[in-house]
N, CA, C and O atoms as a GROMACS GRO file, in nm:
protein
  352
    1MET      N    1   0.078  -0.096  -0.009
    1MET     CA    2  -0.002  -0.022   0.014
    1MET      C    3   0.083   0.118   0.018
    1MET      O    4   0.174   0.128   0.100
    2ALA      N    5   0.045   0.261  -0.097
    2ALA     CA    6   0.106   0.328  -0.082
    2ALA      C    7   0.066   0.432   0.029
    2ALA      O    8  -0.034   0.440   0.101
    3THR      N    9   0.236   0.545   0.013
    3THR     CA   10   0.209   0.648   0.139
    3THR      C   11   0.186   0.786   0.087
    3THR      O   12   0.242   0.847  -0.004
    4LEU      N   13   0.104   0.814   0.154
    4LEU     CA   14   0.124   0.988   0.097
    4LEU      C   15   0.167   1.072   0.218
    4LEU      O   16   0.125   1.040   0.329
    5GLN      N   17   0.239   1.164   0.204
    5GLN     CA   18   0.264   1.280   0.249
    5GLN      C   19   0.238   1.418   0.218
    5GLN      O   20   0.318   1.472   0.141
    6VAL      N   21   0.150   1.480   0.258
    6VAL     CA   22   0.110   1.643   0.288
    6VAL      C   23   0.145   1.734   0.391
    6VAL      O   24   0.096   1.745   0.503
    7LYS      N   25   0.290   1.832   0.305
    7LYS     CA   26   0.305   1.927   0.387
    7LYS      C   27   0.147   2.024   0.362
    7LYS      O   28   0.035   2.027   0.313
    8SER      N   29   0.248   2.093   0.440
    8SER     CA   30   0.231   2.246   0.466
    8SER      C   31   0.100   2.298   0.475
    8SER      O   32   0.063   2.387   0.399
    9ILE      N   33  -0.003   2.229   0.601
    9ILE     CA   34  -0.146   2.204   0.546
    9ILE      C   35  -0.192   2.357   0.678
    9ILE      O   36  -0.121   2.400   0.769
   10ASP      N   37  -0.285   2.387   0.651
   10ASP     CA   38  -0.311   2.568   0.704
   10ASP      C   39  -0.398   2.424   0.860
   10ASP      O   40  -0.455   2.316   0.874
   11ASP      N   41  -0.342   2.550   0.939
   11ASP     CA   42  -0.376   2.515   1.097
   11ASP      C   43  -0.483   2.502   1.126
   11ASP      O   44  -0.518   2.408   1.198
   12GLN      N   45  -0.589   2.616   1.069
   12GLN     CA   46  -0.723   2.596   1.038
   12GLN      C   47  -0.813   2.468   0.995
   12GLN      O   48  -0.907   2.416   1.053
   13LEU      N   49  -0.743   2.434   0.861
   13LEU     CA   50  -0.768   2.288   0.788
   13LEU      C   51  -0.779   2.190   0.901
   13LEU      O   52  -0.868   2.132   0.963
   14TYR      N   53  -0.677   2.196   0.901
   14TYR     CA   54  -0.614   2.080   0.995
   14TYR      C   55  -0.741   2.010   1.167
   14TYR      O   56  -0.791   1.902   1.199
   15LYS      N   57  -0.738   2.170   1.232
   15LYS     CA   58  -0.817   2.209   1.335
   15LYS      C   59  -0.946   2.096   1.255
   15LYS      O   60  -0.969   1.984   1.301
   16ALA      N   61  -1.017   2.150   1.138
   16ALA     CA   62  -1.130   2.123   1.100
   16ALA      C   63  -1.158   1.976   1.041
   16ALA      O   64  -1.264   1.915   1.057
   17LEU      N   65  -1.008   1.913   0.945
   17LEU     CA   66  -0.992   1.796   0.960
   17LEU      C   67  -1.024   1.719   1.071
   17LEU      O   68  -1.120   1.642   1.063
   18GLY      N   69  -0.960   1.728   1.172
   18GLY     CA   70  -0.984   1.674   1.348
   18GLY      C   71  -1.049   1.701   1.373
   18GLY      O   72  -1.012   1.684   1.489
   19LYS      N   73  -1.210   1.770   1.392
   19LYS     CA   74  -1.315   1.761   1.437
   19LYS      C   75  -1.343   1.706   1.349
   19LYS      O   76  -1.295   1.600   1.389
   20ARG      N   77  -1.393   1.674   1.230
   20ARG     CA   78  -1.450   1.624   1.150
   20ARG      C   79  -1.398   1.466   1.141
   20ARG      O   80  -1.490   1.404   1.086
   21ALA      N   81  -1.287   1.373   1.172
   21ALA     CA   82  -1.218   1.271   1.175
   21ALA      C   83  -1.339   1.224   1.313
   21ALA      O   84  -1.424   1.135   1.312
   22ALA      N   85  -1.315   1.289   1.385
   22ALA     CA   86  -1.330   1.321   1.581
   22ALA      C   87  -1.506   1.231   1.580
   22ALA      O   88  -1.539   1.132   1.646
   23MET      N   89  -1.601   1.324   1.468
   23MET     CA   90  -1.743   1.294   1.458
   23MET      C   91  -1.770   1.198   1.406
   23MET      O   92  -1.857   1.124   1.452
   24GLU      N   93  -1.669   1.158   1.244
   24GLU     CA   94  -1.649   1.032   1.219
   24GLU      C   95  -1.583   0.880   1.310
   24GLU      O   96  -1.580   0.766   1.263
   25ASN      N   97  -1.538   0.922   1.442
   25ASN     CA   98  -1.445   0.824   1.501
   25ASN      C   99  -1.372   0.727   1.409
   25ASN      O  100  -1.393   0.611   1.376
   26ARG      N  101  -1.252   0.841   1.371
   26ARG     CA  102  -1.152   0.815   1.227
   26ARG      C  103  -1.073   0.962   1.316
   26ARG      O  104  -1.078   1.061   1.388
   27SER      N  105  -0.967   0.822   1.194
   27SER     CA  106  -0.742   0.916   1.221
   27SER      C  107  -0.774   0.979   1.154
   27SER      O  108  -0.868   0.934   1.089
   28ILE      N  109  -0.715   1.167   1.104
   28ILE     CA  110  -0.711   1.232   1.068
   28ILE      C  111  -0.705   1.171   0.891
   28ILE      O  112  -0.788   1.169   0.800
   29SER      N  113  -0.584   1.134   0.903
   29SER     CA  114  -0.537   0.973   0.774
   29SER      C  115  -0.645   0.931   0.775
   29SER      O  116  -0.627   0.874   0.667
   30GLN      N  117  -0.739   0.907   0.798
   30GLN     CA  118  -0.852   0.768   0.818
   30GLN      C  119  -0.946   0.866   0.777
   30GLN      O  120  -1.004   0.835   0.673
   31GLU      N  121  -0.976   0.961   0.820
   31GLU     CA  122  -1.079   1.118   0.710
   31GLU      C  123  -1.030   1.076   0.567
   31GLU      O  124  -1.071   0.999   0.480
   32VAL      N  125  -0.908   1.174   0.585
   32VAL     CA  126  -0.888   1.253   0.434
   32VAL      C  127  -0.912   1.073   0.350
   32VAL      O  128  -1.011   1.052   0.280
   33ILE      N  129  -0.850   1.009   0.364
   33ILE     CA  130  -0.888   0.923   0.289
   33ILE      C  131  -1.063   0.854   0.230
   33ILE      O  132  -1.102   0.772   0.148
   34SER      N  133  -1.106   0.921   0.302
   34SER     CA  134  -1.248   0.868   0.281
   34SER      C  135  -1.348   0.963   0.229
   34SER      O  136  -1.465   0.954   0.191
   35ILE      N  137  -1.225   1.096   0.245
   35ILE     CA  138  -1.337   1.243   0.205
   35ILE      C  139  -1.191   1.240   0.056
   35ILE      O  140  -1.171   1.345  -0.005
   36ILE      N  141  -1.123   1.136   0.026
   36ILE     CA  142  -1.047   1.149  -0.125
   36ILE      C  143  -1.151   1.065  -0.164
   36ILE      O  144  -1.243   1.118  -0.227
   37LYS      N  145  -1.161   0.906  -0.133
   37LYS     CA  146  -1.236   0.884  -0.187
   37LYS      C  147  -1.354   0.874  -0.211
   37LYS      O  148  -1.399   0.836  -0.319
   38ALA      N  149  -1.436   0.917  -0.092
   38ALA     CA  150  -1.635   0.992  -0.171
   38ALA      C  151  -1.559   1.138  -0.315
   38ALA      O  152  -1.608   1.163  -0.425
   39HIS      N  153  -1.462   1.187  -0.263
   39HIS     CA  154  -1.475   1.310  -0.423
   39HIS      C  155  -1.422   1.207  -0.540
   39HIS      O  156  -1.458   1.224  -0.657
   40LEU      N  157  -1.337   1.104  -0.504
   40LEU     CA  158  -1.311   1.067  -0.669
   40LEU      C  159  -1.406   0.979  -0.760
   40LEU      O  160  -1.400   0.946  -0.879
   41ALA      N  161  -1.516   0.949  -0.638
   41ALA     CA  162  -1.627   0.827  -0.637
   41ALA      C  163  -1.787   0.884  -0.653
   41ALA      O  164  -1.877   0.804  -0.630
   42THR      N  165  -1.822   1.026  -0.694
   42THR     CA  166  -1.875   1.099  -0.725
   42THR      C  167  -1.817   1.132  -0.905
   42THR      O  168  -1.699   1.158  -0.929
   43PRO      N  169  -1.860   1.130  -0.950
   43PRO     CA  170  -1.883   1.124  -1.072
   43PRO      C  171  -1.841   1.287  -1.140
   43PRO      O  172  -1.939   1.353  -1.106
   44SER      N  173  -1.761   1.368  -1.204
   44SER     CA  174  -1.780   1.530  -1.174
   44SER      C  175  -1.817   1.566  -1.349
   44SER      O  176  -1.752   1.543  -1.451
   45ASN      N  177  -1.940   1.625  -1.327
   45ASN     CA  178  -2.000   1.658  -1.481
   45ASN      C  179  -1.992   1.810  -1.464
   45ASN      O  180  -2.088   1.882  -1.492
   46LYS      N  181  -1.845   1.870  -1.406
   46LYS     CA  182  -1.882   2.024  -1.363
   46LYS      C  183  -1.888   2.097  -1.527
   46LYS      O  184  -1.956   2.192  -1.565
   47HIS      N  185  -1.778   2.001  -1.613
   47HIS     CA  186  -1.746   2.028  -1.703
   47HIS      C  187  -1.848   2.046  -1.861
   47HIS      O  188  -1.835   2.104  -1.969
   48LYS      N  189  -1.932   1.976  -1.808
   48LYS     CA  190  -2.051   1.935  -1.923
   48LYS      C  191  -2.145   2.053  -1.860
   48LYS      O  192  -2.158   2.164  -1.912
   49GLN      N  193  -2.195   2.022  -1.765
   49GLN     CA  194  -2.329   2.168  -1.695
   49GLN      C  195  -2.209   2.324  -1.722
   49GLN      O  196  -2.269   2.430  -1.743
   50ALA      N  197  -2.106   2.328  -1.722
   50ALA     CA  198  -2.052   2.493  -1.772
   50ALA      C  199  -2.072   2.480  -1.940
   50ALA      O  200  -2.136   2.569  -1.996
   51SER      N  201  -2.037   2.412  -1.988
   51SER     CA  202  -2.097   2.382  -2.111
   51SER      C  203  -2.216   2.457  -2.173
   51SER      O  204  -2.228   2.555  -2.247
   52GLU      N  205  -2.329   2.339  -2.088
   52GLU     CA  206  -2.512   2.366  -2.128
   52GLU      C  207  -2.472   2.516  -2.097
   52GLU      O  208  -2.476   2.602  -2.184
   53GLN      N  209  -2.427   2.545  -1.953
   53GLN     CA  210  -2.498   2.621  -1.879
   53GLN      C  211  -2.438   2.788  -2.013
   53GLN      O  212  -2.513   2.884  -2.032
   54PHE      N  213  -2.323   2.778  -2.068
   54PHE     CA  214  -2.245   2.906  -2.136
   54PHE      C  215  -2.389   2.866  -2.253
   54PHE      O  216  -2.498   2.921  -2.240
   55LEU      N  217  -2.350   2.728  -2.396
   55LEU     CA  218  -2.517   2.756  -2.468
   55LEU      C  219  -2.656   2.795  -2.422
   55LEU      O  220  -2.720   2.876  -2.490
   56ALA      N  221  -2.706   2.747  -2.318
   56ALA     CA  222  -2.793   2.864  -2.252
   56ALA      C  223  -2.774   2.954  -2.312
   56ALA      O  224  -2.784   2.978  -2.433
   57LEU      N  225  -2.730   3.035  -2.194
   57LEU     CA  226  -2.702   3.228  -2.255
   57LEU      C  227  -2.656   3.274  -2.330
   57LEU      O  228  -2.668   3.395  -2.345
   58CYS      N  229  -2.564   3.177  -2.435
   58CYS     CA  230  -2.509   3.256  -2.575
   58CYS      C  231  -2.620   3.236  -2.671
   58CYS      O  232  -2.676   3.334  -2.720
   59GLY      N  233  -2.659   3.101  -2.703
   59GLY     CA  234  -2.740   3.032  -2.823
   59GLY      C  235  -2.682   2.958  -2.838
   59GLY      O  236  -2.568   2.927  -2.802
   60THR      N  237  -2.762   2.913  -2.900
   60THR     CA  238  -2.712   2.793  -3.049
   60THR      C  239  -2.786   2.796  -3.136
   60THR      O  240  -2.872   2.882  -3.156
   61TRP      N  241  -2.754   2.661  -3.230
   61TRP     CA  242  -2.837   2.643  -3.359
   61TRP      C  243  -2.800   2.480  -3.381
   61TRP      O  244  -2.713   2.410  -3.329
   62ASP      N  245  -2.883   2.458  -3.460
   62ASP     CA  246  -2.870   2.378  -3.565
   62ASP      C  247  -2.852   2.423  -3.661
   62ASP      O  248  -2.888   2.538  -3.687
   63ASP      N  249  -2.740   2.285  -3.812
   63ASP     CA  250  -2.783   2.345  -3.877
   63ASP      C  251  -2.681   2.186  -3.951
   63ASP      O  252  -2.585   2.117  -3.917
   64ASP      N  253  -2.786   2.192  -4.074
   64ASP     CA  254  -2.668   2.088  -4.127
   64ASP      C  255  -2.505   2.075  -4.180
   64ASP      O  256  -2.416   1.990  -4.191
   65GLN      N  257  -2.539   2.263  -4.213
   65GLN     CA  258  -2.452   2.262  -4.331
   65GLN      C  259  -2.301   2.216  -4.227
   65GLN      O  260  -2.308   2.203  -4.105
   66SER      N  261  -2.176   2.199  -4.306
   66SER     CA  262  -2.066   2.177  -4.162
   66SER      C  263  -2.019   2.324  -4.127
   66SER      O  264  -2.039   2.434  -4.178
   67ALA      N  265  -1.960   2.287  -4.035
   67ALA     CA  266  -1.833   2.437  -4.027
   67ALA      C  267  -1.758   2.527  -4.112
   67ALA      O  268  -1.760   2.646  -4.143
   68GLN      N  269  -1.694   2.428  -4.138
   68GLN     CA  270  -1.642   2.512  -4.277
   68GLN      C  271  -1.748   2.552  -4.377
   68GLN      O  272  -1.729   2.674  -4.377
   69VAL      N  273  -1.843   2.532  -4.459
   69VAL     CA  274  -1.921   2.588  -4.557
   69VAL      C  275  -1.990   2.735  -4.466
   69VAL      O  276  -2.023   2.846  -4.509
   70ILE      N  277  -1.991   2.685  -4.343
   70ILE     CA  278  -2.089   2.842  -4.210
   70ILE      C  279  -1.932   2.925  -4.239
   70ILE      O  280  -1.965   3.037  -4.276
   71VAL      N  281  -1.787   2.918  -4.238
   71VAL     CA  282  -1.686   2.968  -4.244
   71VAL      C  283  -1.684   3.052  -4.336
   71VAL      O  284  -1.684   3.175  -4.336
   72GLU      N  285  -1.683   2.956  -4.436
   72GLU     CA  286  -1.676   2.999  -4.566
   72GLU      C  287  -1.786   3.143  -4.633
   72GLU      O  288  -1.754   3.239  -4.704
   73GLN      N  289  -1.900   3.110  -4.582
   73GLN     CA  290  -1.908   3.191  -4.563
   73GLN      C  291  -1.989   3.348  -4.508
   73GLN      O  292  -2.058   3.444  -4.543
   74VAL      N  293  -1.904   3.271  -4.378
   74VAL     CA  294  -1.894   3.423  -4.325
   74VAL      C  295  -1.830   3.524  -4.363
   74VAL      O  296  -1.865   3.642  -4.361
   75ARG      N  297  -1.661   3.441  -4.425
   75ARG     CA  298  -1.600   3.504  -4.493
   75ARG      C  299  -1.631   3.582  -4.616
   75ARG      O  300  -1.566   3.673  -4.668
   76GLU      N  301  -1.769   3.518  -4.660
   76GLU     CA  302  -1.735   3.615  -4.790
   76GLU      C  303  -1.858   3.702  -4.755
   76GLU      O  304  -1.893   3.776  -4.847
   77ALA      N  305  -1.914   3.707  -4.669
   77ALA     CA  306  -2.006   3.790  -4.619
   77ALA      C  307  -1.914   3.952  -4.629
   77ALA      O  308  -1.943   4.051  -4.697
   78ARG      N  309  -1.794   3.930  -4.530
   78ARG     CA  310  -1.730   3.974  -4.450
   78ARG      C  311  -1.611   4.138  -4.536
   78ARG      O  312  -1.584   4.255  -4.507
   79HIS      N  313  -1.558   3.982  -4.711
   79HIS     CA  314  -1.492   3.982  -4.819
   79HIS      C  315  -1.603   4.112  -4.899
   79HIS      O  316  -1.559   4.218  -4.945
   80ARG      N  317  -1.754   4.071  -4.900
   80ARG     CA  318  -1.803   4.159  -5.020
   80ARG      C  319  -1.855   4.280  -4.893
   80ARG      O  320  -1.893   4.384  -4.947
   81GLY      N  321  -1.862   4.286  -4.728
   81GLY     CA  322  -1.806   4.416  -4.670
   81GLY      C  323  -2.008   4.411  -4.656
   81GLY      O  324  -2.073   4.516  -4.652
   82ASP      N  325  -2.067   4.289  -4.651
   82ASP     CA  326  -2.198   4.293  -4.653
   82ASP      C  327  -2.226   4.245  -4.490
   82ASP      O  328  -2.208   4.139  -4.431
   83HIS      N  329  -2.298   4.431  -4.434
   83HIS     CA  330  -2.321   4.358  -4.256
   83HIS      C  331  -2.380   4.327  -4.193
   83HIS      O  332  -2.367   4.304  -4.072
   84ARG      N  333  -2.538   4.310  -4.324
   84ARG     CA  334  -2.662   4.222  -4.324
   84ARG      C  335  -2.608   4.079  -4.216
   84ARG      O  336  -2.499   4.022  -4.222
   85GLU      N  337  -2.712   4.053  -4.133
   85GLU     CA  338  -2.707   3.912  -4.127
   85GLU      C  339  -2.707   3.785  -4.234
   85GLU      O  340  -2.771   3.784  -4.339
   86VAL      N  341  -2.632   3.692  -4.191
   86VAL     CA  342  -2.537   3.637  -4.302
   86VAL      C  343  -2.667   3.497  -4.275
   86VAL      O  344  -2.718   3.457  -4.170
   87ASP      N  345  -2.686   3.457  -4.406
   87ASP     CA  346  -2.891   3.326  -4.420
   87ASP      C  347  -2.816   3.232  -4.424
   87ASP      O  348  -2.758   3.188  -4.523
   88PHE      N  349  -2.814   3.189  -4.305
   88PHE     CA  350  -2.759   3.034  -4.271
   88PHE      C  351  -2.845   2.862  -4.335
   88PHE      O  352  -2.795   2.753  -4.304
   0.00000   0.00000   0.00000
């Protein structure tokens, strides 16, 4: 079994870990392992949620055209000096 050593823990954090460990009848080391296991066992979907929130805020659209075709249309409109909305 591997050993992990953590240095320079803030005194307040160490006291909080000690209190939490005491409430669970564990040593501080056992409590830290328990916290890490619980955290790693929880699937993280923060990135997915952030992407969904961003798209909800900014909007999105579905289009059958490829991204390359859309980019070419935008560039052509810019080249023409056409500042109207481009029909996609």
